[in-house]
KOLMI-872829 format. One record per residue (C-alpha): residue in three letters; chain; x, z, y. Coordinates in pm, 1 decimal, always signed. Example, Ala and Ser with C-alpha at 12.3 -4.5 7.8 and 13.67 -1.06 7.14 Angstrom:
<atoms>
aa | ch | east | up | north
ALA | A | +1230.0 | +780.0 | -450.0 .
SER | A | +1367.0 | +714.0 | -106.0 .
</atoms>
This chain:
<atoms>
aa | ch | east | up | north
UNK | A | +964.1 | +2273.3 | +3896.1 .
UNK | A | +719.7 | +2187.7 | +3628.1 .
UNK | A | +626.9 | +1871.0 | +3825.5 .
UNK | A | +1004.4 | +1760.7 | +3862.0 .
UNK | A | +1053.9 | +1833.7 | +3519.0 .
UNK | A | +759.5 | +1597.0 | +3379.3 .
UNK | A | +818.0 | +1317.8 | +3650.0 .
UNK | A | +1197.1 | +1358.0 | +3481.6 .
UNK | A | +1042.0 | +1293.5 | +3167.8 .
UNK | A | +788.6 | +1029.5 | +3252.1 .
UNK | A | +1063.9 | +842.7 | +3406.3 .
UNK | A | +1251.9 | +797.7 | +3104.0 .
UNK | A | +1000.5 | +739.1 | +2871.9 .
UNK | A | +799.0 | +518.2 | +3034.1 .
UNK | A | +1008.3 | +223.2 | +3148.3 .
UNK | A | +756.4 | -71.3 | +3070.3 .
UNK | A | +434.3 | -108.4 | +3224.8 .
UNK | A | +227.1 | +51.8 | +3546.4 .
UNK | A | +111.6 | +429.4 | +3566.0 .
UNK | A | +76.3 | +596.4 | +3848.5 .
UNK | A | +8.9 | +980.7 | +3815.7 .
UNK | A | -83.0 | +1253.6 | +4112.5 .
UNK | A | +54.5 | +1605.5 | +4035.2 .
UNK | A | -149.0 | +1894.6 | +4155.0 .
UNK | A | +14.6 | +1923.9 | +4476.1 .
UNK | A | -110.0 | +1608.3 | +4570.1 .
UNK | A | +234.6 | +1424.0 | +4504.7 .
UNK | A | +193.9 | +1062.9 | +4353.8 .
UNK | A | +497.2 | +882.6 | +4124.9 .
UNK | A | +477.3 | +571.7 | +3984.9 .
UNK | A | +649.4 | +468.5 | +3673.7 .
UNK | A | +691.8 | +145.4 | +3427.4 .
UNK | A | +817.5 | -164.8 | +3551.6 .
UNK | A | +521.1 | -326.9 | +3710.7 .
UNK | A | +348.5 | -511.8 | +3409.8 .
UNK | A | +70.7 | -483.9 | +3219.1 .
UNK | A | -260.7 | -314.7 | +3333.2 .
UNK | A | -235.7 | -80.9 | +3639.4 .
UNK | A | -329.2 | +264.0 | +3503.4 .
UNK | A | -377.6 | +595.2 | +3762.8 .
UNK | A | -422.8 | +958.8 | +3642.9 .
UNK | A | -470.9 | +1272.5 | +3792.7 .
UNK | A | -365.3 | +1597.7 | +3664.4 .
UNK | A | -599.7 | +1849.8 | +3839.6 .
UNK | A | -421.4 | +2203.7 | +3826.1 .
UNK | A | -137.3 | +2366.3 | +3761.5 .
UNK | A | -249.4 | +2535.0 | +3446.9 .
UNK | A | -336.1 | +2172.3 | +3255.7 .
UNK | A | +50.3 | +2057.4 | +3415.1 .
UNK | A | +190.9 | +2350.3 | +3235.6 .
UNK | A | +4.8 | +2270.1 | +2887.0 .
UNK | A | +68.7 | +1903.4 | +2907.7 .
UNK | A | +417.0 | +2009.2 | +2970.2 .
UNK | A | +457.7 | +2216.3 | +2667.0 .
UNK | A | +266.3 | +2075.1 | +2386.7 .
UNK | A | +187.9 | +1687.1 | +2508.0 .
UNK | A | +36.7 | +1566.4 | +2173.0 .
UNK | A | -253.3 | +1815.9 | +2174.7 .
UNK | A | -283.6 | +1923.0 | +2536.9 .
UNK | A | -304.2 | +1554.1 | +2680.0 .
UNK | A | -648.6 | +1518.9 | +2495.0 .
UNK | A | -748.1 | +1859.4 | +2547.5 .
UNK | A | -693.1 | +1839.5 | +2931.9 .
UNK | A | -867.5 | +1523.2 | +2914.5 .
UNK | A | -1171.1 | +1646.3 | +2698.7 .
UNK | A | -1203.3 | +1931.5 | +2988.7 .
UNK | A | -1177.6 | +1698.2 | +3265.3 .
UNK | A | -877.3 | +1820.7 | +3386.4 .
UNK | A | -713.5 | +1491.7 | +3353.5 .
UNK | A | -873.5 | +1234.4 | +3527.0 .
UNK | A | -826.4 | +874.6 | +3511.7 .
UNK | A | -869.7 | +682.5 | +3834.9 .
UNK | A | -772.9 | +330.5 | +3707.5 .
UNK | A | -800.0 | +195.1 | +3365.3 .
UNK | A | -908.9 | +385.8 | +3057.5 .
UNK | A | -796.0 | +601.2 | +2811.9 .
UNK | A | -710.5 | +351.5 | +2520.7 .
UNK | A | -471.8 | +178.2 | +2788.2 .
UNK | A | -292.8 | +495.7 | +2862.0 .
UNK | A | -312.3 | +602.1 | +2497.4 .
UNK | A | -130.7 | +224.4 | +2430.4 .
UNK | A | +90.1 | +266.0 | +2727.3 .
UNK | A | +268.0 | +593.0 | +2593.1 .
UNK | A | +245.1 | +454.5 | +2207.7 .
UNK | A | +433.0 | +124.4 | +2316.9 .
UNK | A | +708.3 | +292.1 | +2529.1 .
UNK | A | +766.1 | +544.3 | +2236.4 .
UNK | A | +1165.7 | +579.9 | +2225.7 .
UNK | A | +1297.0 | +905.1 | +1986.3 .
UNK | A | +1629.6 | +905.0 | +2112.8 .
UNK | A | +1515.6 | +971.3 | +2483.9 .
UNK | A | +1319.9 | +1259.9 | +2355.2 .
UNK | A | +1355.9 | +1598.0 | +2541.9 .
UNK | A | +1509.3 | +1865.7 | +2350.0 .
UNK | A | +1161.7 | +2074.2 | +2421.3 .
UNK | A | +997.1 | +1796.8 | +2264.8 .
UNK | A | +1249.8 | +1714.8 | +1971.3 .
UNK | A | +1200.5 | +2112.4 | +1858.4 .
UNK | A | +864.5 | +2081.5 | +1903.8 .
UNK | A | +827.0 | +1810.3 | +1669.3 .
UNK | A | +1091.5 | +2011.0 | +1457.5 .
UNK | A | +854.0 | +2327.0 | +1444.4 .
UNK | A | +569.9 | +2112.5 | +1322.1 .
UNK | A | +706.7 | +1934.6 | +1087.7 .
UNK | A | +797.0 | +2256.6 | +908.1 .
UNK | A | +506.7 | +2431.0 | +952.6 .
UNK | A | +225.0 | +2224.7 | +1005.0 .
UNK | A | +13.7 | +2367.0 | +671.7 .
UNK | A | -231.7 | +2045.7 | +595.5 .
UNK | A | +40.9 | +1842.6 | +482.7 .
UNK | A | +173.7 | +2093.3 | +299.3 .
UNK | A | -132.6 | +2304.2 | +115.5 .
UNK | A | -345.3 | +2187.1 | -145.6 .
UNK | A | -712.0 | +2091.7 | -49.9 .
UNK | A | -944.2 | +2324.9 | -261.0 .
UNK | A | -1316.6 | +2307.9 | -328.7 .
UNK | A | -1413.3 | +2539.2 | -43.2 .
UNK | A | -1177.0 | +2407.3 | +197.8 .
UNK | A | -1264.4 | +2022.0 | +84.4 .
UNK | A | -1633.9 | +2099.5 | +194.3 .
UNK | A | -1556.6 | +2296.6 | +499.0 .
UNK | A | -1349.9 | +1977.1 | +617.6 .
UNK | A | -1604.8 | +1718.3 | +543.8 .
UNK | A | -1867.9 | +1903.2 | +723.6 .
UNK | A | -1678.0 | +1920.1 | +1041.4 .
UNK | A | -1673.8 | +1576.0 | +1062.1 .
UNK | A | -1960.8 | +1403.3 | +854.1 .
UNK | A | -2241.1 | +1656.1 | +892.2 .
UNK | A | -2292.1 | +1552.9 | +1241.1 .
UNK | A | -2644.9 | +1464.6 | +1367.8 .
UNK | A | -2695.3 | +1101.4 | +1212.8 .
UNK | A | -2808.7 | +978.5 | +1517.8 .
UNK | A | -2450.7 | +957.9 | +1660.2 .
UNK | A | -2335.5 | +740.3 | +1403.2 .
UNK | A | -2610.3 | +509.5 | +1387.9 .
UNK | A | -2509.8 | +435.4 | +1782.5 .
UNK | A | -2202.1 | +293.0 | +1715.1 .
UNK | A | -2192.6 | +158.4 | +1327.5 .
UNK | A | -2295.0 | -154.6 | +1182.5 .
UNK | A | -2665.4 | -121.9 | +1049.0 .
UNK | A | -2517.9 | -49.7 | +674.8 .
UNK | A | -2338.1 | +277.4 | +858.7 .
UNK | A | -2012.7 | +145.8 | +698.7 .
UNK | A | -1777.4 | +418.2 | +831.9 .
UNK | A | -1439.6 | +262.9 | +720.6 .
UNK | A | -1225.3 | -56.8 | +816.1 .
UNK | A | -1431.5 | -400.3 | +821.4 .
UNK | A | -1278.6 | -699.1 | +695.7 .
UNK | A | -1241.3 | -1001.3 | +972.8 .
UNK | A | -1201.8 | -1284.9 | +732.5 .
UNK | A | -1288.4 | -1484.7 | +996.3 .
UNK | A | -1194.6 | -1374.4 | +1365.7 .
UNK | A | -1558.1 | -1459.9 | +1525.3 .
UNK | A | -1736.7 | -1278.5 | +1270.2 .
UNK | A | -1959.7 | -985.9 | +1433.6 .
UNK | A | -1899.2 | -611.0 | +1298.0 .
UNK | A | -2207.4 | -626.7 | +1076.2 .
UNK | A | -2084.6 | -955.1 | +905.8 .
UNK | A | -1712.8 | -816.1 | +898.2 .
UNK | A | -1848.5 | -499.3 | +709.5 .
UNK | A | -2072.7 | -699.0 | +455.8 .
UNK | A | -1751.2 | -916.1 | +370.6 .
UNK | A | -1571.6 | -556.8 | +284.6 .
UNK | A | -1816.9 | -463.8 | +61.1 .
UNK | A | -1786.4 | -852.3 | -78.8 .
UNK | A | -1406.6 | -836.5 | -124.8 .
UNK | A | -1437.1 | -484.2 | -279.7 .
UNK | A | -1680.9 | -610.0 | -519.3 .
UNK | A | -1490.7 | -887.9 | -594.2 .
UNK | A | -1188.7 | -675.1 | -655.1 .
UNK | A | -1388.6 | -454.2 | -941.9 .
UNK | A | -1495.5 | -692.3 | -1143.0 .
UNK | A | -1837.6 | -528.8 | -1153.7 .
UNK | A | -2087.4 | -699.4 | -1414.1 .
UNK | A | -2428.3 | -640.8 | -1448.9 .
UNK | A | -2518.5 | -344.6 | -1597.1 .
UNK | A | -2183.4 | -194.1 | -1508.8 .
UNK | A | -2138.9 | +208.1 | -1479.0 .
UNK | A | -1989.6 | +251.4 | -1125.1 .
UNK | A | -1861.2 | +601.6 | -959.3 .
UNK | A | -1860.2 | +557.4 | -578.6 .
UNK | A | -1592.9 | +846.1 | -492.6 .
UNK | A | -1721.9 | +944.7 | -123.5 .
UNK | A | -2004.5 | +722.1 | -109.1 .
UNK | A | -2058.8 | +795.1 | +259.8 .
UNK | A | -2436.5 | +678.3 | +405.4 .
UNK | A | -2463.0 | +501.6 | +74.8 .
UNK | A | -2383.1 | +149.1 | +158.5 .
UNK | A | -2145.1 | +29.0 | -74.9 .
UNK | A | -2307.1 | +187.9 | -373.5 .
UNK | A | -2635.2 | +14.3 | -277.6 .
UNK | A | -2456.1 | -328.3 | -236.1 .
UNK | A | -2303.1 | -288.2 | -573.3 .
UNK | A | -2649.6 | -246.4 | -756.8 .
UNK | A | -2855.7 | -494.3 | -545.9 .
UNK | A | -2556.5 | -774.1 | -537.5 .
UNK | A | -2371.8 | -696.1 | -860.4 .
UNK | A | -2653.4 | -548.6 | -1078.5 .
UNK | A | -2436.4 | -230.9 | -1116.2 .
UNK | A | -2529.2 | +145.9 | -1191.2 .
UNK | A | -2404.1 | +333.7 | -927.5 .
UNK | A | -2362.5 | +698.9 | -917.7 .
UNK | A | -2245.1 | +821.1 | -575.5 .
UNK | A | -2079.8 | +1156.9 | -479.9 .
UNK | A | -2006.0 | +1306.1 | -151.1 .
UNK | A | -1941.4 | +1667.1 | +4.2 .
UNK | A | -2169.2 | +1602.8 | +320.7 .
UNK | A | -2518.8 | +1728.7 | +284.6 .
UNK | A | -2629.7 | +1447.7 | +597.1 .
UNK | A | -2481.1 | +1165.3 | +411.3 .
UNK | A | -2639.6 | +1277.4 | +48.6 .
UNK | A | -2999.9 | +1321.8 | +272.9 .
UNK | A | -2939.8 | +927.1 | +434.1 .
UNK | A | -2801.7 | +764.1 | +122.9 .
UNK | A | -3081.9 | +914.8 | -134.9 .
UNK | A | -3369.4 | +822.6 | +102.0 .
UNK | A | -3170.8 | +477.6 | +171.7 .
UNK | A | -3189.7 | +399.0 | -211.8 .
UNK | A | -3580.8 | +529.8 | -255.2 .
UNK | A | -3658.3 | +307.5 | +14.4 .
UNK | A | -3494.1 | -0.2 | -165.1 .
UNK | A | -3649.7 | +81.5 | -467.6 .
UNK | A | -3323.2 | +183.2 | -606.2 .
UNK | A | -3356.9 | +515.5 | -740.6 .
UNK | A | -3385.6 | +427.1 | -1087.1 .
UNK | A | -2973.9 | +239.9 | -1075.3 .
UNK | A | -2825.7 | +454.4 | -769.6 .
UNK | A | -2854.4 | +805.0 | -714.8 .
UNK | A | -2642.0 | +1033.5 | -517.2 .
UNK | A | -2490.7 | +1377.2 | -553.6 .
UNK | A | -2339.3 | +1662.5 | -385.8 .
UNK | A | -2024.0 | +1691.1 | -587.2 .
UNK | A | -1617.3 | +1686.4 | -578.8 .
UNK | A | -1477.2 | +1425.9 | -732.7 .
UNK | A | -1271.7 | +1716.7 | -989.1 .
UNK | A | -1617.1 | +1821.1 | -1109.1 .
UNK | A | -1741.7 | +1463.4 | -1240.4 .
UNK | A | -1798.5 | +1397.0 | -1594.7 .
UNK | A | -1881.1 | +1123.6 | -1816.5 .
UNK | A | -1706.9 | +732.3 | -1839.1 .
UNK | A | -1710.2 | +440.8 | -1579.3 .
UNK | A | -1676.9 | +94.1 | -1587.4 .
UNK | A | -1556.7 | +93.0 | -1256.4 .
UNK | A | -1461.9 | +334.7 | -985.5 .
UNK | A | -1473.7 | +262.5 | -617.0 .
UNK | A | -1359.1 | +509.2 | -351.9 .
UNK | A | -1351.5 | +365.3 | +32.7 .
UNK | A | -1223.6 | +572.1 | +341.4 .
UNK | A | -1224.1 | +913.6 | +132.2 .
UNK | A | -873.2 | +923.9 | +14.4 .
UNK | A | -753.9 | +1027.7 | +302.5 .
UNK | A | -938.9 | +1374.5 | +290.1 .
UNK | A | -771.8 | +1458.0 | -43.6 .
UNK | A | -438.3 | +1612.2 | +70.9 .
UNK | A | -104.1 | +1548.4 | -34.5 .
UNK | A | -93.9 | +1784.9 | -281.6 .
UNK | A | -377.2 | +1719.2 | -469.7 .
UNK | A | -266.5 | +1333.2 | -547.9 .
UNK | A | -155.7 | +1396.3 | -890.8 .
UNK | A | -528.4 | +1578.2 | -970.2 .
UNK | A | -706.3 | +1264.6 | -815.4 .
UNK | A | -517.9 | +1023.8 | -987.0 .
UNK | A | -544.1 | +1215.6 | -1346.0 .
UNK | A | -912.0 | +1273.2 | -1259.8 .
UNK | A | -997.1 | +869.9 | -1187.1 .
UNK | A | -778.8 | +827.2 | -1511.5 .
UNK | A | -984.7 | +1022.2 | -1771.1 .
UNK | A | -1353.5 | +901.9 | -1583.8 .
UNK | A | -1215.0 | +520.9 | -1615.3 .
UNK | A | -1356.3 | +356.6 | -1914.8 .
UNK | A | -1054.3 | +173.6 | -2114.1 .
UNK | A | -1122.4 | -169.7 | -1985.2 .
UNK | A | -1242.4 | -19.6 | -1639.3 .
UNK | A | -1111.0 | -139.4 | -1312.5 .
UNK | A | -1076.9 | +72.9 | -999.8 .
UNK | A | -1047.6 | -8.3 | -643.0 .
UNK | A | -924.7 | +243.0 | -386.4 .
UNK | A | -955.2 | +151.7 | -3.9 .
UNK | A | -768.2 | +392.6 | +229.3 .
UNK | A | -542.5 | +426.2 | +525.2 .
UNK | A | -165.1 | +403.2 | +474.2 .
UNK | A | +123.1 | +415.6 | +721.2 .
UNK | A | +446.1 | +245.3 | +687.6 .
UNK | A | +654.4 | +599.4 | +620.9 .
UNK | A | +583.7 | +937.3 | +532.0 .
UNK | A | +460.6 | +1172.7 | +848.8 .
UNK | A | +603.7 | +1528.0 | +843.7 .
UNK | A | +299.5 | +1645.1 | +1042.0 .
UNK | A | -75.2 | +1542.8 | +1099.1 .
UNK | A | -129.3 | +1412.9 | +1447.6 .
UNK | A | -257.6 | +1740.3 | +1595.2 .
UNK | A | -526.6 | +1642.0 | +1808.9 .
UNK | A | -707.2 | +1435.1 | +1501.4 .
UNK | A | -617.4 | +1772.6 | +1273.7 .
UNK | A | -775.8 | +2044.3 | +1515.3 .
UNK | A | -1097.2 | +1822.2 | +1633.0 .
UNK | A | -1154.5 | +1551.2 | +1415.6 .
UNK | A | -1049.4 | +1535.7 | +1067.3 .
UNK | A | -919.4 | +1907.3 | +974.6 .
UNK | A | -708.8 | +1896.7 | +622.5 .
UNK | A | -663.2 | +1506.7 | +645.3 .
UNK | A | -376.1 | +1296.1 | +603.2 .
UNK | A | -291.7 | +910.5 | +568.2 .
UNK | A | +0.3 | +864.2 | +294.8 .
UNK | A | +236.5 | +626.3 | +295.2 .
UNK | A | +229.9 | +416.2 | -31.7 .
UNK | A | +559.6 | +582.6 | -123.5 .
UNK | A | +356.2 | +908.6 | -122.2 .
UNK | A | +57.0 | +749.0 | -359.4 .
UNK | A | +226.0 | +565.4 | -604.3 .
UNK | A | +420.3 | +805.7 | -826.8 .
UNK | A | +74.8 | +1005.5 | -886.2 .
UNK | A | -61.2 | +667.2 | -991.4 .
UNK | A | +225.7 | +633.3 | -1220.7 .
UNK | A | +214.1 | +988.4 | -1352.5 .
UNK | A | -140.2 | +946.2 | -1438.1 .
UNK | A | -99.8 | +684.6 | -1672.5 .
UNK | A | -287.9 | +409.5 | -1437.4 .
UNK | A | -149.8 | +66.6 | -1420.9 .
UNK | A | -134.3 | -97.9 | -1043.4 .
UNK | A | -263.4 | -473.7 | -1088.0 .
UNK | A | -275.7 | -567.5 | -701.1 .
UNK | A | -205.9 | -429.6 | -403.8 .
UNK | A | -328.6 | -574.3 | -36.4 .
UNK | A | -260.5 | -445.9 | +299.7 .
UNK | A | -495.7 | -507.1 | +573.5 .
UNK | A | -342.6 | -522.0 | +884.8 .
UNK | A | -476.8 | -453.7 | +1211.3 .
UNK | A | -863.1 | -510.7 | +1065.6 .
UNK | A | -937.7 | -124.8 | +1176.3 .
UNK | A | -805.9 | -221.6 | +1517.5 .
UNK | A | -1059.8 | -443.6 | +1570.3 .
UNK | A | -1291.5 | -231.5 | +1402.5 .
UNK | A | -1260.8 | +103.4 | +1598.3 .
UNK | A | -1258.7 | -121.7 | +1915.3 .
UNK | A | -1579.2 | -228.0 | +1827.1 .
UNK | A | -1680.2 | +139.5 | +1769.6 .
UNK | A | -1525.3 | +253.8 | +2120.2 .
UNK | A | -1720.9 | -36.6 | +2267.1 .
UNK | A | -2082.7 | +93.5 | +2099.3 .
UNK | A | -2012.2 | +399.6 | +2120.7 .
UNK | A | -1923.1 | +392.8 | +2538.2 .
UNK | A | -2239.2 | +137.9 | +2566.2 .
UNK | A | -2459.1 | +445.2 | +2409.9 .
UNK | A | -2298.1 | +706.2 | +2637.5 .
UNK | A | -2641.5 | +799.5 | +2797.9 .
UNK | A | -2797.7 | +831.5 | +2434.6 .
UNK | A | -2510.7 | +1018.8 | +2303.9 .
UNK | A | -2547.0 | +1269.9 | +2602.3 .
UNK | A | -2897.2 | +1340.6 | +2412.9 .
UNK | A | -2723.0 | +1455.4 | +2133.8 .
UNK | A | -2408.5 | +1625.5 | +2241.5 .
UNK | A | -2214.0 | +1705.6 | +2592.3 .
UNK | A | -1998.8 | +1549.3 | +2788.8 .
UNK | A | -1670.4 | +1721.7 | +2682.0 .
UNK | A | -1789.4 | +1587.4 | +2336.8 .
UNK | A | -1818.4 | +1231.0 | +2454.9 .
UNK | A | -1463.8 | +1249.9 | +2586.7 .
UNK | A | -1322.7 | +1385.5 | +2271.1 .
UNK | A | -1492.0 | +1086.7 | +2040.2 .
UNK | A | -1367.9 | +839.4 | +2314.4 .
UNK | A | -1019.0 | +993.2 | +2284.4 .
UNK | A | -1058.6 | +976.4 | +1910.9 .
UNK | A | -1156.7 | +599.2 | +1889.3 .
UNK | A | -940.2 | +499.7 | +2126.6 .
UNK | A | -641.2 | +684.6 | +1964.5 .
UNK | A | -734.4 | +537.9 | +1606.4 .
UNK | A | -707.7 | +208.7 | +1808.2 .
UNK | A | -407.7 | +220.0 | +1963.4 .
UNK | A | -254.2 | +357.6 | +1623.4 .
UNK | A | -355.2 | +57.2 | +1429.4 .
UNK | A | -214.6 | -167.7 | +1699.7 .
UNK | A | +106.7 | +33.7 | +1759.1 .
UNK | A | +187.0 | +301.0 | +1471.1 .
UNK | A | +152.6 | +0.7 | +1203.7 .
UNK | A | -95.5 | +164.4 | +1028.7 .
UNK | A | -349.5 | -4.9 | +780.9 .
UNK | A | -529.9 | -24.0 | +506.0 .
UNK | A | -440.4 | -56.4 | +175.1 .
UNK | A | -618.4 | -218.5 | -131.2 .
UNK | A | -501.8 | -57.8 | -464.7 .
UNK | A | -666.1 | -216.1 | -750.4 .
UNK | A | -615.5 | +46.9 | -1069.7 .
UNK | A | -653.2 | -18.0 | -1452.7 .
UNK | A | -537.7 | +110.0 | -1782.1 .
UNK | A | -516.9 | -224.7 | -1924.3 .
UNK | A | -307.6 | -509.6 | -1771.2 .
UNK | A | -569.6 | -756.4 | -1947.8 .
UNK | A | -885.5 | -597.3 | -1761.2 .
UNK | A | -737.0 | -822.2 | -1454.8 .
UNK | A | -746.4 | -1186.4 | -1481.2 .
UNK | A | -388.8 | -1384.6 | -1458.4 .
UNK | A | -391.5 | -1496.5 | -1102.5 .
UNK | A | -573.7 | -1404.2 | -797.8 .
UNK | A | -808.9 | -1686.3 | -776.1 .
UNK | A | -1088.2 | -1499.4 | -911.2 .
UNK | A | -1098.7 | -1330.7 | -588.4 .
UNK | A | -1230.0 | -1585.3 | -377.2 .
UNK | A | -1433.7 | -1725.0 | -680.8 .
UNK | A | -1607.8 | -1389.3 | -695.9 .
UNK | A | -1659.8 | -1357.7 | -330.3 .
UNK | A | -1836.8 | -1683.6 | -332.9 .
UNK | A | -2041.4 | -1611.2 | -595.5 .
UNK | A | -2134.9 | -1280.0 | -459.4 .
UNK | A | -2214.9 | -1450.3 | -134.8 .
UNK | A | -2439.8 | -1671.8 | -288.3 .
UNK | A | -2639.5 | -1358.4 | -452.4 .
UNK | A | -2637.3 | -1227.7 | -99.1 .
UNK | A | -2868.1 | -1468.6 | +42.6 .
UNK | A | -3160.3 | -1353.5 | -213.3 .
UNK | A | -3153.6 | -991.3 | -26.1 .
UNK | A | -3286.9 | -993.4 | +352.9 .
UNK | A | -3090.0 | -803.5 | +534.0 .
UNK | A | -2775.2 | -940.3 | +378.6 .
UNK | A | -2882.5 | -1319.9 | +406.8 .
UNK | A | -2977.9 | -1238.5 | +797.6 .
UNK | A | -2605.7 | -1202.1 | +838.4 .
UNK | A | -2529.2 | -1566.9 | +700.5 .
UNK | A | -2718.4 | -1709.2 | +933.8 .
UNK | A | -2679.5 | -1456.9 | +1284.5 .
UNK | A | -2497.2 | -1621.7 | +1537.2 .
UNK | A | -2133.2 | -1479.5 | +1566.7 .
UNK | A | -2019.8 | -1547.7 | +1917.6 .
UNK | A | -1658.5 | -1583.3 | +1976.5 .
UNK | A | -1424.8 | -1255.8 | +1967.8 .
UNK | A | -1134.5 | -1151.1 | +2177.5 .
UNK | A | -883.2 | -1013.0 | +1940.1 .
UNK | A | -635.4 | -744.1 | +2041.9 .
UNK | A | -657.8 | -536.3 | +2374.1 .
</atoms>
């Protein structure tokens, strides 16, 4: 009965592509119009079938993690991309519509405030994993956020350097400027601003692992006098800063905390200062978080629409001086992360088990697919108190980037990326 019901759903919801499904009974069915990458999967047992039927948004990922959904042709990215590209709300089943309604009403992380205790626990869940894991798939500077592929042929390391250069240009950082880096990660952005722009930087994080690594990196670079890292929540920071930068942290703030976040930023930003917020956005508000991401990857996280962010900016008294959308840059970034992660599968197995590998493969593949098919993107919001803090036209951005690029040549680990061969990259999937 369940096999026939799931067969009917797939027949309606997979009009395009090529998908073959083997059910627990051994029955095989094909779906789609025969186009695209041929895909084949097997559902191992009746319990897995029932769980996927009742809650496809979460159970499909869990059954893949448990090895009870097996791919016999294609990879998990192709399967997720096929599902997303075929999504048609008008043919959703009554059960699927009811599940969507239930989650939109009850899924708490979108609705609840993220207090200090919860924020620390959420960060530890993801960022306090073994540092060696991240080194296996990130660039050399450990940038765990969207790269900027200024040219399509760029390597990941070059594109991450270009991202830092673009952000520094928009910040209008001057030598000696006091900079606050909210959510400093492993310290790469803070170290760049100190080394290339001559800034004095305070980075804050709630991750013990990130704080340890960032502090060690600053000491190794001889920058401990100009770059310091603190385990501190943004709400606890005091002082005044000429610049504030936040890269890839805002997604963890929580929707109810947006007014607090921007009021805090307004309090900390000096009268003539400039702030740059680099964060994921989506084209419309989401009724609930993606359940797999919420449960296993980023508990308490939320990707907002700009319509949910800008009212809080305005109420805090900050002025939006520039907005830029980086579309598909994160798709290319996560594609490269997944390639590197899978290339280092054996090394990951030395740290974690096979289920963890399948979980992270699903996470990285789902992320790339979301950036390609769900129109999720990265937004740059440049904020200030005074409209005179930013030049009249955007011509200063490429000029500042060129100046920063020249300064990078004096720093060996940045200079080598200017000379590194950049093989042609095939965009898309």
